[in-house]
Backbone as a ProteinNet text record, in pm:
[ID]
protein_1_A
[PRIMARY]
XXXXXXXXXXXXXXXXXXXXXXXXXXXXXXXXXXXXXXXXXXXXXXXXXXXXXXXXXXXXXXXXXXXXXXXXXXXXXXXXXXXXXXXXXXXXXXXXXXXXXXXXXXXXXXXXXXXXXXXXXXXXXXXXXXXXXXXXXXXXXXXXXXXXXXXXXXXXX
[TERTIARY]
-5310	-5316.2	-5382.5	-5315.4	-5432.3	-5522.3	-5682.3	-5757.6	-5798.4	-5779.6	-5768.9	-5902.4	-5995.7	-6088.6	-6123.9	-6176.6	-6219.2	-6100.4	-6152.6	-6026.5	-5945.7	-5830.2	-5719.1	-5631.3	-5573.4	-5504.9	-5353.1	-5241.3	-5117.8	-5048	-4931.2	-4825.5	-4699.1	-4637.2	-4532.4	-4442.8	-4318.3	-4206.8	-4138.1	-4159.3	-4119.4	-4009.2	-3882.8	-3766.5	-3771.4	-3764.1	-3731.8	-3832.1	-3965.5	-4072.7	-4189.5	-4243.7	-4345.6	-4498	-4576.6	-4699.4	-4829	-4894.4	-5061.2	-5132.2	-5181.8	-5224.3	-5344	-5453.7	-5535	-5548.5	-5552.2	-5546.3	-5651	-5661.1	-5760.9	-5670.3	-5702.9	-5589.7	-5559.2	-5614	-5545.4	-5487	-5473.7	-5429.9	-5291.4	-5199.8	-5106.6	-4974.3	-4875.8	-4798.7	-4738.6	-4779.9	-4765.4	-4874.5	-5007.2	-5116.5	-5107.6	-5083.3	-5060.3	-4966.1	-4880	-4750.4	-4801	-4872.4	-4930.8	-5027.7	-5133.8	-5269.9	-5297.3	-5226.6	-5241.4	-5143.5	-5014.6	-4933.5	-4878.9	-4915.6	-4874.4	-4738.1	-4681.4	-4528.8	-4546.2	-4560.1	-4602.9	-4454.3	-4342.8	-4216.4	-4218.9	-4284.5	-4317.4	-4403	-4332	-4416.6	-4502.9	-4635.5	-4738.3	-4704.4	-4635.9	-4612.6	-4662.1	-4646.7	-4729.9	-4808.5	-4794.8	-4892	-4915.6	-4798.9	-4764.2	-4623.7	-4519.2	-4400.2	-4278.2	-4319.1	-4258.3	-4145.9	-4230.3	-4110.9	-4032.6	-4039.6	-3966.3	-3985.3	-4063.9	-4090	-4100.8	-4213.7	-4272.3	-4152.5	-4076.4	-3945.6	-3943.8	-3970.9	-3902	-3809.3	-3726	-3670.9	-3702	-3723.3	-3801	-3692.4	-3681.2	-3554	-3432.8	-3364.9	-3272.4	-3268.8	-3372.4	-3418.2	-3501.3	-3489.8	-3569.6	-3705.2	-3769.7	-3930.4	-4021.4	-4101	-4224.3	-4302.3	-4335.1	-4439	-4584.6	-4580.3	-4722.4	-4738.6	-4681.4	-4729.8	-4746.8	-4692.2	-4641.6	-4728.8	-4824.3	-4945.5	-4892.9	-4913.4	-4867.2	-4870	-4976.9	-4915.6	-4833.2	-4774.6	-4649.6	-4532	-4535	-4467.7	-4458.1	-4591.5	-4607.5	-4469.7	-4388	-4337.3	-4167.4	-4154.2	-4027.4	-4023.1	-3865.1	-3821.2	-3834	-3905.3	-3927.6	-3892.6	-3777.5	-3740.1	-3795.5	-3813.8	-3884	-3780.9	-3813.6	-3688.4	-3671.1	-3821.8	-3811.1	-3722.4	-3690.2	-3592.3	-3426.2	-3427.2	-3284	-3227.1	-3336.9	-3309.3	-3132.2	-3096.1	-2952	-2817.1	-2834.5	-2737.9	-2670.9	-2529.6	-2430.2	-2494.9	-2623.9	-2687.5	-2735.4	-2845.6	-2917.5	-2848.5	-2712.8	-2656.3	-2574.1	-2561.3	-2501.4	-2556.1	-2702.4	-2779.2	-2799.9	-2812.6	-2804.4	-2725.9	-2565	-2489.4	-2399.4	-2460.3	-2403	-2531.6	-2670.3	-2783.7	-2851	-2867.3	-2904.3	-3056.5	-3096.4	-3256.8	-3312.2	-3426.6	-3459.2	-3623.9	-3687.2	-3848.6	-3828.2	-3735.8	-3764.2	-3851	-3964.9	-4048.1	-3999.6	-3896.5	-3853	-3743.6	-3691.8	-3549.1	-3584.3	-3676.4	-3679.8	-3658.8	-3689.3	-3690.6	-3541.7	-3493.8	-3319.9	-3304.3	-3250.1	-3216	-3229.8	-3336.5	-3325	-3265.3	-3288.6	-3262.3	-3083.9	-3009	-2874.8	-2809.2	-2902	-2845.1	-2830.8	-2921.1	-2957.2	-2824.6	-2803.3	-2682.7	-2535.3	-2552.8	-2413.6	-2372.5	-2501.1	-2472.8	-2437.9	-2448.8	-2409.8	-2293.5	-2284.7	-2180	-2131.6	-2026.1	-1986.5	-1907.7	-1852.9	-1765.4	-1801.2	-1925	-1948.3	-1904.3	-1880.8	-1835.6	-1937	-1925.3	-2018.4	-2122.5	-2091.9	-2231.5	-2303.5	-2226.4	-2286.9	-2428.1	-2370.5	-2464	-2567.4	-2553.8	-2653.8	-2745	-2693.6	-2757.2	-2841.5	-2819.1	-2913.9	-2972.6	-2948.2	-3095.1	-3128.1	-3166.7	-3221.5	-3405.9	-3406.5	-3534.6	-3590.4	-3567.5	-3616.2	-3607.7	-3717.5	-3713.9	-3718.1	-3708.5	-3654.9	-3712.4	-3785	-3879.9	-3794.1	-3702.8	-3646.4	-3499.3	-3413.9	-3271	-3203.3	-3089	-3024.1	-2950.7	-2959.1	-2939.6	-2769.7	-2743.1	-2585.2	-2561.8	-2630	-2597.2	-2647.4	-2762.5	-2797.4	-2658.2	-2621.2	-2511.1	-2409.4	-2366.1	-2245.9	-2333.7	-2430.5	-2473.3	-2440.3	-2459.2	-2394.5	-2262.6	-2168.5	-2004.5	-2007.6	-2016.7	-1990.5	-2060.4	-2189.1	-2236.3	-2143.2	-2072.6	-1996.5	-1838.7	-1818.2	-1708.9	-1710.9	-1843.3	-1870.9	-1957.3	-1971.6	-2075.1	-2002.5	-2039.8	-1961.4	-1948.1	-1823.5	-1843.6	-1867.2
-11972.8	-12017.8	-12186.7	-12264.3	-12408.3	-12378	-12453.5	-12450.6	-12596.4	-12681.3	-12781.3	-12806.2	-12900.3	-12937.4	-13093.4	-13133.4	-13319.7	-13371.1	-13498.1	-13572.7	-13630.1	-13582.7	-13572.3	-13672.5	-13750.3	-13891.1	-13791.8	-13832.1	-13770.6	-13856.5	-13852.2	-13920.5	-13881.5	-13977.3	-13947.5	-13997.9	-13989.3	-14031	-14054.5	-14203.7	-14233.6	-14334.2	-14269.7	-14393.3	-14474.5	-14365.4	-14434.3	-14516.8	-14522	-14605.7	-14508.3	-14532.6	-14438.3	-14498.5	-14398.6	-14480	-14374.3	-14410	-14356	-14295.4	-14205.6	-14143.9	-14050.5	-14096.5	-14004.2	-13953.5	-13811.4	-13694	-13591.3	-13510.2	-13389.6	-13271	-13172.3	-13017.1	-13065.6	-13106.6	-13032.7	-13156.8	-13254.9	-13388.9	-13318.9	-13388.5	-13362.9	-13444.3	-13448	-13561	-13638.8	-13636.9	-13738.8	-13815.8	-13796.1	-13842.9	-13938.4	-13846.1	-13963	-14079.7	-14040.6	-14134.4	-14277.4	-14244	-14338.1	-14418.4	-14331	-14397.9	-14439.5	-14353	-14345.1	-14492	-14492	-14556.1	-14676.6	-14619.5	-14754.7	-14756.6	-14634	-14610.6	-14561.8	-14618.4	-14600.3	-14539.2	-14589.1	-14545.4	-14374.7	-14317.9	-14191.4	-14147.8	-14107	-14071.9	-13976	-13997	-13895.2	-13855.7	-13666.1	-13674.2	-13536.4	-13414.5	-13313	-13256.9	-13294.1	-13245.7	-13072	-12998.8	-12900.8	-12832	-12946.3	-12885.7	-12895.2	-12925.5	-12857	-13010.2	-13103.4	-13232.8	-13288	-13271.4	-13371.4	-13502.4	-13585.2	-13745.6	-13771.8	-13654	-13676.3	-13660.5	-13606.6	-13565.1	-13636.7	-13560.3	-13672.9	-13601.3	-13663.5	-13534.7	-13503.2	-13415.5	-13353.1	-13349.9	-13376	-13306	-13331.5	-13423	-13420.6	-13316	-13230.6	-13153	-13199.3	-13175.9	-13215.4	-13151.5	-13208.9	-13091.7	-13165.7	-13119.7	-13145.4	-13216.4	-13365.9	-13370.3	-13391.9	-13293.3	-13278.7	-13154	-13097.7	-12986.5	-12900.5	-13021.6	-12996.6	-13090.8	-13001.5	-13096.2	-13163.4	-13259.8	-13338.9	-13282.3	-13222.6	-13163.3	-13076.1	-13057.2	-12943.7	-13079.1	-13178.9	-13287.5	-13380.7	-13317.9	-13363.4	-13356	-13476.5	-13401.4	-13412.9	-13453	-13431.2	-13550	-13563.6	-13677.7	-13702	-13801.8	-13783.4	-13886.1	-13870.4	-14017.7	-14052.1	-14137.9	-14162.7	-14278.5	-14302.3	-14388.9	-14525.9	-14565.1	-14677.4	-14649.8	-14555.8	-14536.9	-14552.2	-14513.5	-14573.7	-14656.8	-14790.4	-14929.2	-14974.6	-15037.4	-15045	-14955.9	-14810.2	-14729.1	-14682.6	-14639.2	-14610	-14543.3	-14394.9	-14336.3	-14441.1	-14517.6	-14614.7	-14686.9	-14755.9	-14863.6	-14743.6	-14668.9	-14595.9	-14575.1	-14541.6	-14511.7	-14642.7	-14752.9	-14892	-14924.3	-14921.7	-14892.2	-14840.3	-14732.6	-14561.4	-14578.2	-14722	-14675.8	-14549.1	-14461	-14318.3	-14346.5	-14431	-14426.2	-14472.5	-14468.5	-14551	-14601.6	-14501.4	-14605.4	-14601.6	-14531.4	-14543.8	-14455.7	-14364.1	-14298.6	-14189.6	-14098.4	-13991.1	-14042.2	-14177.2	-14199.9	-14196.8	-14207.3	-14197.8	-14045.2	-13948.4	-13795.6	-13741.3	-13840.5	-13814.2	-13849.1	-14016.7	-14061	-13978.3	-13946.1	-13840.8	-13697	-13670.3	-13511.3	-13516.8	-13634.9	-13708.4	-13725.3	-13823.8	-13839.5	-13692.4	-13602.9	-13479.9	-13374.5	-13410.2	-13331.5	-13371	-13493.1	-13542.7	-13523.4	-13540.1	-13512.8	-13361	-13280.9	-13137.8	-13098.7	-13144.7	-13143.6	-13262.2	-13327	-13473.1	-13534	-13407.4	-13397.6	-13306.6	-13349.4	-13188.9	-13178.9	-13064.9	-13035.7	-13063	-13065	-13029.7	-12976.7	-12807.1	-12716.2	-12752.6	-12765.1	-12764.2	-12927.1	-13027.3	-13102.6	-13112.1	-13002.5	-12979.3	-12894.5	-12819.2	-12704.3	-12758.6	-12879.8	-12955.6	-13073.8	-13119.6	-13186.5	-13127.5	-12948.7	-12882.6	-12911.2	-12892.9	-12946.5	-13087	-13159	-13291.9	-13279.3	-13316.2	-13351.8	-13502.5	-13517.5	-13656.9	-13658.1	-13714.6	-13700.4	-13840.7	-13925.2	-14013.8	-14005.4	-13910.2	-13921.7	-13770.7	-13783.6	-13672.5	-13588.5	-13667.4	-13654.8	-13677.5	-13736.9	-13760.7	-13882.3	-13954.4	-14096.3	-14067.4	-13973.1	-13948.5	-13853.5	-13787.1	-13686.5	-13804.4	-13873.1	-13982.8	-14079.8	-14118.6	-14165.7	-14067.9	-13980.2	-13869.4	-13871.1	-13856.3	-13880.2	-14009.2	-14128.4	-14244	-14261.8	-14193.6	-14221.2	-14118.3	-14013.2	-13922.1	-13988.9	-14079.5	-14165.7	-14282	-14318	-14432.9	-14404.3	-14270.4	-14270.8	-14236.1	-14307.1	-14249.5	-14124.3	-14063.1	-13941.8	-13936.3
4569.4	4692.3	4668.8	4716	4707.6	4839.7	4748.7	4873.3	4948.5	5026.7	5085.5	5159.4	5142.8	5223.4	5181.5	5319.7	5279.8	5308.7	5247.3	5231.6	5142.9	5162.7	5045.7	5007.1	4909.9	4886.8	4835.6	4925.2	4924.5	4909.4	4854.4	4875.6	4972.6	5082	5165.3	5110.2	5181.6	5120.9	5288.6	5340.1	5459.9	5498.7	5522.6	5557.7	5414.7	5317	5167.5	5093.4	5211	5099.7	5052.9	4980.6	4921.4	4999	5062.6	5067.9	5070.2	5014.1	4960.2	5088.6	5156.4	5259.1	5268	5302.9	5314.8	5418.5	5411	5560.4	5494.3	5657.3	5665.3	5618	5584.9	5642.5	5766.7	5828.3	5953.7	6051.8	5972.1	6034.3	6048.2	6146.2	6216.7	6151.1	6130.6	6073	6184.5	6326.2	6390.5	6401	6396.8	6376	6228	6156.9	6013.1	6025.1	6057	6089.3	6162.3	6276.8	6392.4	6333.3	6311.2	6294.8	6127.7	6047.1	5922.4	5880.3	5917.2	5857.8	5920.6	6063.7	6173.4	6208.8	6193.9	6235.5	6357.6	6480.9	6576.5	6685.4	6635.4	6706.4	6743.1	6652.2	6689.8	6791.3	6895	6994.2	7032.3	7075.9	7083.9	7285.4	7308.3	7448.7	7458.5	7421.4	7511.3	7407.3	7306.2	7170.8	7159	7199.3	7154.9	7137.5	7102.8	7048.3	7177.6	7265.1	7404.1	7452.2	7415.7	7467.8	7410.8	7231.9	7166.8	7134.8	7192.4	7186.9	7050.3	6977.3	6804.8	6692.2	6771.9	6726.3	6541.1	6448.8	6297.8	6224.8	6119.3	6054.3	5910.9	5889.7	5771.6	5679.7	5569.1	5460.2	5577.1	5689.7	5765.5	5892.5	5924.5	5977.2	6106.2	6222.2	6288.4	6341.7	6342.5	6349.9	6467.2	6534.8	6612.8	6510.4	6530	6377.2	6496.7	6631	6654.5	6630.4	6601.4	6546.1	6368.1	6329.4	6138.6	6088.3	6035.3	5898.5	5834.2	5806.2	5712.3	5568.2	5534.3	5384.2	5342.9	5462.4	5459.8	5419.3	5474.2	5460.2	5323	5270.8	5096	5018.9	4934.6	4850.7	4948.6	5057.1	5104.9	5225.9	5218.9	5289.3	5446	5516.7	5602.6	5668.6	5782.6	5852.2	5990.6	6029.8	6156.6	6235.5	6365.6	6456.5	6378.6	6298.9	6212.7	6122.6	6041.4	5949.4	6023.8	6131.7	6167.1	6257	6197.3	6306.1	6263.3	6381.1	6343.6	6313.6	6342	6300.7	6455.1	6402.1	6524.5	6650.8	6579	6695.1	6824.1	6732.1	6819.1	6867.4	6815.8	6903.1	6971.6	6995.4	7112.7	7207.2	7174.6	7309.5	7413.7	7319	7399.1	7481.2	7416.5	7483.2	7602.9	7565.7	7702.2	7779.5	7809.7	7864	7867.8	7749.8	7734	7754.7	7840.7	7809.6	7926.6	7994.7	8083.5	8076.4	8048.7	8044.2	7884.1	7814.8	7633	7579.5	7642.5	7554.5	7507.4	7571.3	7478.6	7421.8	7389.6	7296	7177.7	7080.8	6946.2	6901.5	6994	6969.2	6974.4	7091.1	7122.5	7007.7	6984.2	6835.8	6711.2	6692.9	6590.9	6550.7	6665.1	6713.5	6693.1	6802.5	6761.2	6644.9	6561.3	6437.9	6356.2	6348.1	6271.4	6354.6	6433.4	6542.8	6450	6430	6404.1	6225.3	6203.2	6060.7	6013	6099.5	6111.8	6167.3	6233.2	6372.8	6414.3	6280.9	6351	6492.4	6493.1	6670.9	6739.4	6791.7	6874.3	6992.9	7034.5	7158.9	7296	7424.9	7546.6	7504.4	7489.7	7432.5	7362.4	7209.9	7116.2	7137	7211.6	7239.9	7310.8	7417.2	7529.8	7461.5	7383.9	7309.7	7262.3	7165.1	7100.8	7111.3	7305.1	7305	7432.2	7433.1	7499.9	7429.3	7263	7247.8	7255.9	7344.1	7382.5	7576.7	7592.9	7742.5	7771.7	7890.7	7958.4	8120	8167	8317.8	8391	8295.4	8427.4	8416	8314.6	8370.8	8390.5	8428	8470	8325.1	8220.6	8044.4	8055.3	8182.3	8152.4	8083.5	8051.5	8008.1	7853	7828.8	7713.6	7620.8	7719.6	7676.8	7583.1	7718	7680.4	7533.9	7539.5	7385.2	7296.2	7310.1	7152.9	7163	7243.8	7260.2	7218.5	7240.8	7187.6	7071.3	6985	6832.3	6738.2	6807.8	6716.2	6702.8	6819.4	6774.7	6689.6	6646.3	6592.6	6472.9	6434.7	6300.6	6191.2	6084.1	5944.7	5912.6	5874.2	5818.1	5703
[MASK]
+++++++++++++++++++++++++++++++++++++++++++++++++++++++++++++++++++++++++++++++++++++++++++++++++++++++++++++++++++++++++++++++++++++++++++++++++++++++++++++

């Protein structure tokens, strides 16, 4: 078993780029992305995995970065909202007004991207099930569900 203590230098693969980062064993991926790498699109919400504002993709699967240790992401591909710039999912959220204040939007966009990779044409029940892991305090989720539908119609398969 590896023993980690003190400051460690690791390499992170984020949005197709390699970064050197100095982290402590207890650093969360959220902290490392925002404070160490300056990728502030990933949002700090509840810090206990309930709200989904901090969602990123780890090897294509949505994870809550607020309780994922940075060391667990070493050597694995991480995708943040910055890595989905100008994608059909992001454009669908803008076109369907799938946001209000926008704070939760990065988590929803990443979760939707992962959903459409797994279920290119999700039915309403599947969409709602996937959206349950993200909270929005501003909308009634209808425009978010419409954005998912719109993205599924334009996402390349």
